[in-house]
C-alpha positions in Angstrom: -2.5 11.9 -22.2 -2.9 8.2 -23.0 -4.3 5.7 -20.6 -0.9 4.1 -20.3 0.7 7.4 -19.3 -2.0 8.1 -16.8 -1.6 4.7 -15.1 2.2 5.1 -15.1 1.8 8.5 -13.4 -0.6 7.0 -10.8 1.9 4.2 -10.1 4.7 6.7 -9.6 2.6 8.8 -7.2 1.5 5.7 -5.3 5.1 4.5 -5.0 6.3 7.9 -3.7 3.5 8.1 -1.2 4.1 4.5 -0.1 7.8 5.1 0.4 7.3 8.4 2.3 4.9 7.4 5.0 6.6 9.1 7.9 8.0 6.1 9.7 10.7 3.7 8.5 8.5 0.7 9.3 5.7 1.9 7.1 8.0 3.0 4.3 9.4 -0.6 4.3 6.0 -2.3 4.6 3.9 -0.4 2.2 6.7 1.0 0.1 8.3 -2.5 -0.4 4.9 -4.0 -1.4 4.2 -1.2 -3.9 7.8 -1.3 -5.4 7.7 -5.0 -5.9 4.2 -4.9 -7.5 4.5 -1.6 -9.3 4.3 -2.9 -12.9 1.2 -5.0 -12.2 -0.8 -2.4 -10.3 -3.9 -1.6 -12.4 -6.4 1.2 -11.8 -8.6 -0.9 -9.5 -5.6 -1.9 -7.3 -4.4 1.7 -7.3 -7.8 2.8 -6.1 -7.7 0.3 -3.3 -4.1 1.2 -2.3 -4.8 4.9 -2.3 -7.9 4.4 -0.2 -5.9 2.3 2.3 -3.2 4.9 2.5 -5.8 7.5 3.3 -6.4 5.9 6.7 -4.6 7.5 9.8 -1.0 6.4 9.9 -1.2 5.1 13.4 -4.2 3.0 12.6 -2.7 1.6 9.4 0.5 0.7 11.2 -1.4 -1.1 13.9 -3.4 -3.1 11.4 -0.3 -4.0 9.3 1.7 -5.0 12.4 -1.2 -7.0 13.8 -1.4 -4.8 16.9 -5.1 -4.1 16.5 -8.1 -5.6 14.6 -8.7 -4.5 11.1 -12.1 -2.7 11.0 -14.8 -3.5 8.4 -14.1 -0.2 6.5 -10.5 -1.2 5.8 -9.4 -3.4 2.9 -8.6 -6.6 4.8 -7.4 -8.5 1.7 -4.9 -5.8 0.8 -3.6 -5.5 4.3 -3.1 -9.3 4.4 -1.3 -9.1 1.0 1.0 -6.4 2.3 1.7 -8.5 5.5 2.3 -11.7 3.5 4.6 -9.8 1.2 6.8 -8.8 4.0 6.8 -12.2 5.6 7.8 -13.8 2.3 10.9 -11.6 2.2 12.2 -12.8 5.5 
């Protein structure tokens, strides 16, 4: 498998995972971000995204919606990027 094929597969898995979060709000927030940036996601960003999506769904939703503080062990920059992405679409 070539590196390009491996990264494409990771992108597709990340997109599926981002668009099937369990709640419509999260599907829109994370799924929309990933879909709009899919072609530019490199291995490092995919690592960050996958780590972020490993957090508990309720915690992740609260951070993204600004309902609770983002802890030090979460990727604040990525959370802010996802938030800003949604704001820019409105």
